[in-house]
N, C-alpha and C positions, 0 to 999 in steps of 0.2 A: 658337737654333733659331727663336724667335719672329720675329726680325729677318728670317731667310731666308723664312719663311712670309709675312710681311707684304710683303716685297719681291716675292715671287712673285705674291701677290694683286694688288698694285699694277701689276705688269707685265701681268697678264691683263686687268685693268680698263682699263689704258691702251691695250692692243691691241684690245680689243673694239670701240670705235667705228670703228677702221680696218677691221676685218673686216666689220662691219656696212656700212660705207660701200662697200667693194669688192663685197660681195654685192648691195648696192643698185644699183651701177653695172652689174653683170652682169644684174640684173633688167631694167634699162632697155634694155640692148643686146638681151637675149632678146626682150622685148616688141616692140622696134623691128624686129628681124629677123623676128619672127612676123607682122608686118603683111603680108608677102608670101605667107603660107600660103594664103589664099583664092584668090589669083591662080594659085597653082601646083597647086591641088587636082586639077583635071582633067588637066593635062599629066602629072602624076606618077601618075595613076590611084589616088589616095588616096581610099578610101571614107570615108563620114561617120564610121564607127566609128573608123577609123584617124586621122582628123583630130582627133577628140575625144581619142584616146589621146596624140596629139602634144602636147597641152597639159600633159601630165604628164611631159614630157621630163626635168625635173630631179628627179622623185621617185625614190626608191630602187628601186621595183619596175618602172620603165620598162624594157622589153626592146627590144633592137636586133636584131629578127628579121625585119622586113619590108623587102624591097628597095624598096617604094614609098616608105617613109619616107626612105631615102637619096636616092631620085629627087626627092622633095619638097625636101629640104635642098639638093640640087644646083640645082634650079629657083630656090629662094629666094636662093641665093648668086648665081646669074646675074642675078636680078631687081635686085639691088643692085650688080651688076658687081664681085663679089668673087672671080671665077674668071678664070683666063687661058684662052686657046683650048685649052690642053691639060688643062683641068679641074683645075688646081691653084690654090691660093690666090694671088690677086693681092695681094701684101704691101702695097703702097702704098694701094690702094683699101680693103683691109680695115682698115688702120691709120686711114685717114681716116673710114671708116664708124664705127668704135668711138669715135673722138674727137668725132664729131658728137653724142654723148650727153653730158648733164651729167657732168662729171668723168671722161669717157672716157679722157682722156690718162693718168690714173692706172693704167689697166689695159691700154691699147692694146698696148704693146710686149710685155708678158707674154702676152697673149692670142694675138698674132700668133706669138710664139715657141712657145707650146704647140700651136697648130694646125699649125705647120710640123713640129714634132717628131712629131706624130701622123701627118702626111702621110708623113714619111720611113718610119715604122714600117709603113705600109700601102701603100707605093708599088708593090708588085708585083701588087696586085689589079687584074686587067684590066677588070673591070666597074666603070664610074664610080659607079653608084648604090651598089653594095656597098662600094666603097672609101670613098666619102663617109660612108656609114653607120658604117663602122668608125672613121673619123676622128672623127666626132661622138661615138661611144662613148668613145674614148680622151680626147677633149677634156673630156667630162663628168667622167670619172674624175680627170683632172688638176685640174680646177676643184674637185672635191670634196676631193681630197687637200690642196689649198692653202687650203681654207676660203673660197673666193670664189664658190662656187655659190650662187645665190639659193635661198631656201627656198620651198616650195610656198605657205606662208603669205604671203610677200612678194608672190609672183606673183598669188595669188588676191585679195589685198587691192587690188592695183593694178587688176586686171581689174574688180573690183566698183566701185571708184571711177570708172573709165572708163565703165562701164555706167550709173552713176548720173548722170554728166554729160551723157549723150546725151538 
């Protein structure tokens, strides 16, 4: 029994750096994607309050209830050329965008596949902003289920470090 417990503990410890590494990659992609938020604030009619709320995307209590948030995500995706003309994910550009971050190649295919699966689930929603909001909600849940979502602590630490460098 001790051998099984020790083996389990070693397996968890061995997996922990990988989990931390993937959530760290997701943190970098999130912050990189977030750089377009200020650019998209007016176009998506996102109020200052909603913009602030947007920074809590990965927290458990973030609610996907505001159409303007979906419009902002759509605008941000267009800003980085991640959408096709039909407002669907541009797979190659999305893959390239994710790979542009340190170690992004580790998660790029998995992220593209998760986004695509979420797109398929919500394909019948005619309003692009609402559909993209539902895709984002689905994507967040998928990331959390896989243990690759960044923690708020990771994001806040990075934001504080960036602010200190300015």
